[in-house]
C-alpha positions in Angstrom: 120.7 118.6 88.2 119.1 115.8 86.1 115.3 116.0 86.6 113.9 113.0 88.6 110.7 111.4 87.4 109.6 110.9 91.0 109.5 114.7 91.7 105.9 115.4 90.5 104.6 112.6 92.7 106.5 114.0 95.8 105.2 117.5 95.1 101.6 116.2 94.8 101.9 114.3 98.1 103.1 117.4 99.9 99.7 118.9 99.2 98.0 115.8 100.7 100.1 114.6 103.6 101.9 116.5 106.4 105.0 114.2 106.0 106.6 112.7 102.9 109.1 110.0 103.6 111.7 109.2 100.8 113.6 106.0 101.1 116.2 104.4 98.9 119.8 103.1 98.8 122.7 105.3 99.6 123.8 107.7 96.9 120.5 107.4 95.0 120.0 111.1 95.0 117.6 111.6 97.9 119.3 114.6 99.4 119.9 116.3 96.1 116.3 115.9 95.1 114.9 117.2 98.4 117.1 120.3 98.3 116.1 121.0 94.7 112.3 120.5 95.4 112.2 122.4 98.7 114.9 125.1 98.6 113.2 127.2 101.2 112.9 124.4 103.8 115.6 124.2 106.5 117.9 121.2 105.9 119.1 119.1 108.8 121.4 116.0 108.4 121.0 113.5 111.2 124.3 112.0 110.1 125.9 114.8 112.2 126.8 113.5 115.6 126.2 116.8 117.4 122.8 117.1 115.8 121.9 113.6 116.9 123.0 114.4 120.5 120.7 117.4 120.5 117.8 115.2 119.3 118.5 112.6 121.9 118.7 115.1 124.7 115.8 117.3 123.8 113.7 116.1 120.8 110.8 118.5 121.5 113.2 121.5 121.7 115.0 120.4 118.6 111.7 120.2 116.6 110.6 123.5 118.0 113.3 125.2 116.0 111.4 124.3 112.8 107.9 125.5 113.3 107.2 125.5 109.6 108.8 122.1 109.0 112.1 121.0 107.6 114.0 118.3 105.6 115.2 115.7 108.1 117.9 113.7 106.3 118.8 110.1 107.4 115.9 110.0 109.9 116.8 106.4 110.9 119.7 107.9 112.8 117.1 109.3 115.3 114.6 106.4 115.5 112.5 108.0 118.3 112.0 111.3 116.4 108.9 110.2 114.4 106.9 109.7 117.6 107.5 113.3 118.4 106.7 114.4 114.9 103.3 112.7 115.2 102.2 115.2 117.9 103.4 118.2 115.9 101.7 117.2 112.6 98.5 116.2 114.4 98.3 119.6 116.1 99.3 121.7 113.1 97.5 119.6 110.4 99.5 121.4 107.6 100.4 119.4 104.5 104.0 119.1 103.4 105.5 120.2 106.7 108.3 117.6 107.0 110.3 115.7 104.4 112.1 112.7 105.8 114.8 110.7 104.0 116.4 107.5 105.0 118.7 104.9 103.4 118.0 102.0 105.7 114.4 101.1 105.0 114.1 98.4 107.7 114.9 100.8 110.6 113.3 103.8 109.0 110.0 102.1 108.1 109.7 100.6 111.7 109.6 104.1 113.2 107.5 105.6 110.4 104.9 102.8 110.5 104.5 102.9 114.2 104.3 106.7 114.6 103.3 108.3 111.3 100.8 105.7 109.9 98.2 107.6 107.8 100.2 110.8 108.1 103.0 110.2 105.6 103.3 109.2 102.0 106.2 106.8 101.1 108.3 107.6 98.1 111.0 105.1 96.9 113.9 106.6 95.0 116.4 104.3 93.2 119.4 105.5 91.2 118.7 107.1 87.8 116.4 105.3 85.4 117.6 105.0 81.8 115.0 107.7 80.7 116.2 110.1 83.4 119.9 109.7 82.8 120.0 109.7 79.0 117.0 112.0 78.2 119.2 115.0 77.2 122.2 113.3 75.6 123.4 110.4 73.4 123.5 107.2 75.4 126.5 104.9 75.2 126.4 101.5 73.7 124.6 98.8 75.7 127.6 97.2 77.4 129.0 100.6 78.4 125.7 101.6 79.8 125.4 98.4 81.8 129.0 98.6 83.1 128.6 102.2 84.3 125.3 101.6 86.1 123.1 104.4 87.3 124.4 105.8 90.6 124.1 109.6 90.2 127.6 110.5 91.6 129.4 108.3 89.0 127.8 110.3 86.2 127.8 113.7 87.9 131.5 113.5 88.7 132.5 111.4 85.7 134.1 108.8 88.0 135.6 105.5 87.0 132.7 103.0 87.8 134.9 100.2 89.2 136.8 102.5 91.5 133.7 104.4 92.7 131.7 101.2 93.3 134.7 99.6 95.2 134.5 102.6 97.6 130.7 102.4 97.7 130.9 98.8 98.9 133.6 99.4 101.5 131.9 102.5 102.9 128.1 102.8 102.5 127.2 99.2 102.0 129.3 97.6 104.7 128.5 100.4 107.2 124.8 100.4 106.6 124.5 96.6 106.6 126.5 96.4 109.9 123.9 98.7 111.5 121.0 96.5 110.4 122.5 93.1 111.2 125.4 91.9 113.3 128.2 91.0 110.9 131.4 89.9 112.6 133.4 88.7 109.7 133.3 91.1 106.8 135.4 88.9 104.6 132.6 86.4 104.6 130.0 89.1 103.9 132.0 90.3 100.9 132.3 86.8 99.6 128.6 86.3 100.2 127.5 89.4 98.2 129.8 88.4 95.3 128.2 85.0 95.3 124.8 86.7 95.3 125.9 88.8 92.3 126.7 85.6 90.4 123.0 84.6 90.9 121.3 87.8 89.9 118.5 86.9 87.6 118.4 83.4 88.9 116.5 81.4 91.5 117.6 82.1 95.1 118.5 78.8 96.6 120.0 79.5 100.0 120.9 75.8 100.6 123.1 75.8 97.5 124.5 79.2 98.4 125.3 78.0 101.9 127.4 75.1 100.6 129.4 77.6 98.6 130.1 80.1 101.3 129.9 78.1 104.5 127.1 80.2 106.2 124.0 79.1 108.1 120.6 79.4 106.5 119.6 81.9 109.1 122.6 84.1 108.6 122.2 84.2 104.8 118.5 84.9 105.1 119.2 87.9 107.4 121.9 89.3 105.2 119.7 89.0 102.1 116.8 90.7 103.9 119.2 93.5 105.0 120.4 94.0 101.4 116.8 94.0 100.2 115.7 96.6 102.8 118.7 98.7 101.9 117.4 99.0 98.3 120.3 97.1 96.8 118.5 94.0 95.6 115.0 92.8 94.8 113.5 89.5 95.6 111.0 88.6 92.9 108.2 86.3 94.1 106.8 83.6 91.8 103.3 83.9 90.4 100.9 81.7 92.4 97.6 82.0 90.6 95.3 79.0 90.1 96.1 77.9 86.6 95.8 74.1 87.2 99.5 73.7 87.2 102.2 72.9 89.8 104.1 76.2 90.1 107.5 76.8 91.5 107.6 78.5 94.9 111.3 79.6 95.0 111.9 83.3 94.4 114.4 85.0 92.1 117.1 87.5 93.1 118.1 90.7 91.3 120.7 93.2 92.1 119.3 96.6 91.2 122.3 98.4 89.7 124.2 96.9 86.9 127.3 98.9 87.6 127.4 97.5 91.2 126.6 94.0 89.8 129.5 94.2 87.3 131.9 95.3 90.0 130.9 92.4 92.3 131.3 90.0 89.4 134.9 91.2 88.7 133.9 93.0 85.5 136.2 96.1 85.1 135.5 97.2 81.6 132.6 97.3 79.1 134.7 95.2 76.7 135.0 92.5 79.4 131.2 92.6 79.8 130.5 92.0 76.1 131.8 88.4 76.2 130.9 87.6 79.8 128.9 84.4 80.4 126.4 86.3 82.7 125.8 89.1 80.3 122.2 87.9 79.7 121.5 87.9 83.4 123.0 91.4 83.8 120.7 92.7 81.1 117.7 91.0 82.7 118.7 92.7 86.0 118.8 96.0 84.2 115.3 95.5 82.8 113.8 94.4 86.1 115.3 97.4 87.8 113.9 99.7 85.1 110.4 98.3 85.7 110.8 98.9 89.4 112.0 102.5 89.0 109.2 103.3 86.6 106.6 101.9 89.0 108.1 103.7 92.0 108.2 106.9 90.1 104.4 106.6 89.4 103.8 105.9 93.1 103.1 102.2 92.6 104.4 99.7 95.2 106.6 97.9 92.7 105.2 94.4 92.7 106.8 92.2 90.0 106.4 88.5 89.7 107.7 85.7 87.4 106.1 82.5 86.3 107.7 79.1 86.4 106.1 75.7 86.6 107.6 72.4 87.8 108.3 71.4 84.2 110.6 74.4 83.8 108.3 76.6 81.7 109.2 80.2 82.6 108.2 83.8 81.8 110.6 86.4 83.1 108.1 89.0 84.2 104.4 89.1 85.2 103.3 92.6 86.0 99.8 93.9 86.9 98.6 97.3 85.9 95.5 99.3 85.4 95.5 98.2 81.7 95.7 94.5 82.6 98.4 91.9 83.1 101.7 92.1 81.2 103.7 88.9 80.4 107.2 89.8 79.4 110.3 88.0 78.2 113.8 89.7 78.5 116.5 88.9 76.0 119.9 90.6 75.6 120.0 89.6 72.0 119.6 92.5 69.6 117.9 90.2 67.1 114.3 89.0 67.3 113.7 85.2 67.3 110.2 83.7 67.3 111.4 81.2 69.9 111.5 84.1 72.5 107.7 84.4 72.6 106.7 80.8 72.9 106.5 80.8 76.7 104.5 84.0 76.9 102.1 82.7 74.2 101.5 79.5 76.1 101.0 81.3 79.4 98.7 84.0 77.9 96.5 81.2 76.5 95.6 80.0 80.1 95.8 83.3 82.0 92.4 84.8 82.9 91.5 88.4 82.1 93.1 91.0 79.8 96.7 90.1 79.0 99.4 91.9 77.1 102.6 90.2 75.8 106.0 91.7 75.2 109.6 90.9 74.6 112.4 93.3 75.6 115.4 93.1 73.3 119.0 94.3 73.6 118.5 96.8 70.8 117.4 100.4 70.5 114.5 99.9 68.1 111.3 101.8 68.8 108.5 99.5 70.0 106.4 97.8 67.3 103.7 95.1 67.3 104.5 91.7 65.7 101.1 90.0 65.5 99.8 90.4 69.1 103.2 90.8 70.7 105.1 94.1 71.5 108.8 94.0 70.6 110.6 96.7 72.7 114.1 97.9 72.5 115.6 98.5 76.0 115.4 102.4 75.9 111.6 102.1 75.7 110.8 99.9 78.7 108.7 102.7 80.1 106.2 102.2 77.2 105.2 98.9 78.8 104.4 100.4 82.2 101.1 102.2 82.6 
């Protein structure tokens, strides 16, 4: 098993909270991680219909089988169970009793927030980060890396990425989204997510999207929300600080796995990606996903912003940390160009407080400082997060 960087944080939380809840998209490795970290805990999958029936008929009797706690996988399949867990953990007051996992964050978090508030830590597990996946071996070239994506099963089983992700969409994605929102026409939904893929790394304009796919604003908004809650995409909000400028209020959209993004864009080989017109947006999506994974693995909430004013001046990433604010540009080019830093230089000049500046490039160079700017090859994005 490839070690997951979130593991130390989960283990620390099990000494502090009676319940640890691990959320994330399907096939991100939640079950594998739980079994590896807690091999002596009973494992119960609530995907099993017979088990769900037992929970529904006698939830107290079901939990009584596990007096020392257990791993309860896909807890959203039994939405009333957290309320019964509350009584047990309050009575026992033992840290690390129950480990809950769930793929559908919207349904899962509703039950957890109502019943286990203050009793559970929340861990967010996305597919492998670059540092996790390639720590022990030689990474492929950039385009091959982006094309394969980061879902564990693809790498564990050496699967063809396009084939595996086609199955992923037709099974996990469609099934899970159907359980969150009512989708009657899956042909329209598939067209919709492909159109979203074409906008990854760009402003999310639902009015423009609606004219392309013939859906109402309300329908699109609910589908986007379901995909976000399922951990498949990230909506990045614009920076809204008081800088004396008129700032854009429209968010940006990012699909969080480049392999899935390539599949939805009809990219079926790394060679095809190398000349694709959206290659820069795909690379930017990779970098944003890496930032989120690193923040989640440190137990941070994963709040990333971007800056754009009404005149079109834009900085790809504004991230807050204990060491101050980071302003970052993301460029798929392997070659540094002084033009890349102009926007971050101008924004840093008017930003209050400590500010770091960086440019992420599509090369494998170790980070180095150029004047007051960090130039960072994509394998070293984690050096920017602290």
